[in-house]
N, C-alpha and C positions, 0 to 999 in steps of 0.2 A: 615739637617742631620749632617753636619760638626760641627755645634754649639752644637747639642745634644751630639755628641761624646766627645767634649772637656769638657762639663759639667760632664760627667761620667768618665773622664780620671784621672787615678791615677798613681803615680810613686812609686815603691818600691825602697827604697834607703838604702845604707849602705856605711860606710867608714872604712878604716884602717888608723892608725896613728903611729907616731914615739914614742908615749908613752901615758900614761893615764893622764886625767885631774882630779886630786883628789881635788884640792882647788876650782875649778870653776873660777879661776882668770886668764883670758887670756890664758886658756889651758896650763898653765905652760910653754909657749913657744913651745909646741909641735905642729907638723904640720900634715896635711893630706898627705898620701902617695898613697892611692888608693880610687877611687870612683867607685861604681857599682850601676847601676840603670836600672830597666826594666819597661816597660809600661803595664798597665792594662787598657783596655777599655771595659766598660760594663761587668766587672768581668771576662774578658778573658785576658790571658797573650798573648801579641802580640810579634812579632819578633823584635820590636824596643828596643834598649838598648843604654846605655851610660856607657862606661867602660874605665878608664884611670889610669895608674900609674903615680905618680907625684914625681919629684925630690924635696925633702923638704929643701935642703940646710942646713941640720943639721944631726947629728948622731941619729940613731935609738936606743932607750933604749933596753938593752938586754932582759928585761922582755917582751917588746912588740914584739921583734923578735921571741921569743919562742912561741908567740901566733899566729902570721901570717907568719913567715918564710921569710919575705921580707927583703932583705939585702940592705945596702947602695951601695954596688957595683952594684947590679941589677938596682937601681934607678939612677945611675950616669948619664946615657944618656937619661933619661926620661924628658918630658917637665915640666916646673914649673907651679905653679897654675895660675900665671898671663897670661899664654898663653892658658889656657883651660877653664877659668871661663865663657867666653861669650857663648861658645858652651854648657856648662853645664846649664847655666841660660835659654838658649833657649829650652833645653830639658825638663826642669821641669816647664816651663811656662804654665799657665792655667791648673794646675793639683793639686791634693791633694797628699801630701807626706806620704807614709806609712813607718815608721821607728821603729825598735825595740830599746827601750830605747832612745827615740828621743832627750832627753836633751843633751846626749853625742854628738851625730852627729851634731845637730844644733849649739851647742856652738863652735865646731871646724869650721864649715862652716862660721859662722858669724865672727869668728876670722880671717879667711883667707880673707874674704871680707873687713874687717876693715883694714887689712895690705896693701890692694891695694890703700887706700886713694882716692877712687873714689866716696865716698858718696853713696855706695850701701846699700839699706835698709836691715835690718835683714830679714832673709829668711822667718820667721814666719809671717811677715807683708804682704808678697806677696803670700804665700801658706798656705793652711790649713794643719795642722800636725795631722796625725793619729798615735798614739803611741801604737803599738801592745803589748808592755809590760804592759801598763795600762789595755788594754782589757783582757790580760791573767790573770792579778792579780784579776780583777773583776770576771772572770769566774772560776778561780781556786785559791781562797784565801788560803794562807798558804802553797802552793805547789811551787816547783821549776818551774820557768817560763822562763828559758833561751831558746834560740833557739833550742839547742840540746834536752832539756827536752820536749819542745812542739812537736818537730818532733817525738820523741819517743811516746808521748801521742797520737798523731794522726796517728801513723804508717806510717810516711813519711820517705822514705829511705834517710838518710844523710851520707851514707858511704863514699861519696866523700869529706866530710868535715874533712879531717885529720888535717888541719890547717885552721884558719880563713881566708876567702877570701871574699872581698866585693861582687864580682860578683856571687860567689857560694851561699853566704848567702842570697842575695836578691831573688834568684830563690827558695830557701827553704822557705824564709819568705813569699813570695807571696802565696805559697800553704797553709802555716799556716794561713795567714790572711783570705783567701777565706773560709777555714773551720771554723774558729772562728766567721766569720760574716755571715755564711750561715743560712738562716731561711726561713720558708714557709710564703710568703707574704699573700696569700689568701687561704681560703678553700671554694671551690665552689662545690655545690652538683648537679648541672645539668650535665647530661651525656656529653653534648657537650663541657663542660669546663674541663673535666678530661683529664689530659695529656695522650697522646697515649702510652707512655712508661709505665706509671702506670697501664693503662688498661691491657697491655700485661702481666705485672708482676702479676697482680691480677688473670688474666685468666689462666696463666701458673702455679700458685701456687696451691698445693693440700693440704695446711695446714689445711683447714677446711672441707675436704672431708668427714671425719667421724663424723662430728658434726650433731646432729639432734635436731629439735625443737619440744617441747611438749606444747600444749596449756593448760592453767589452767582449772581445773574442775569447775563446777558450784559452788560447795561449797567453793573452793579457791577464786573464783571471789567475792562471797558474803562477805567472811572474809576480803578481800582486800578493798572492797567498804566501809565496816563498819569502817575499820582502817582510811581511808581517811576522812570519815565523822567525826570521833573523832578528827582528826587534825583540821578540819574546825571549829568544836565547840570550841576547845581550843584557836586557834589563830585568828578565825574570817575569815580565808582565807586558802585555800589549793591550791597550785600551780598546783597540778596534777588533779584538777577537773575543770569543767566549772564553773567559779565564776560569771557569768553574772546574 
């Protein structure tokens, strides 16, 4: 049972940083200041989470501060990355990582690991990455697919997201991910296999109460039979007839 849970374990992950990585080159020297992560097991959000603010040892860009509202003063007494990375790696071990715009977050995490000089492998070599931005662009091509846009599209309440926050964002992203990846795995027609909730819903619904069914007349049946015979003569086969 434990092994099965780990196989289905996913971590929804987000970070905040001191600034943006526009060039893709070593993150322009910018650092991570917040990591937020929550656990999904068997598509259920658990109570397990990893959340930490990090002292970046550098100034936060004003443009970044306007996005997340995290100040240098607030981070001055917070731990540095080299004192939290072991706990973080333990938390994400044996899991798939769900990230919105994964390239951004992964580049920063790999940069932080590289700065430690401990020969830690890039995160994507140890964890499978699921990029929800790619999923959203596939499902909604040409539309806005930011986290706010997806919350609005799926009627998810994101009123608490006045500013970007890693721990707030992962809770919203988990809901978005579960909606975007929900599908009906099987359609089973035996009564025993129908979900009890669906049974109750069908039973309580009066949507079709006023619908009545009328059988075809003999003349209508003969016309239909002739039509099917004509299809068979033309194509050599008619799927709606017994072709044996």
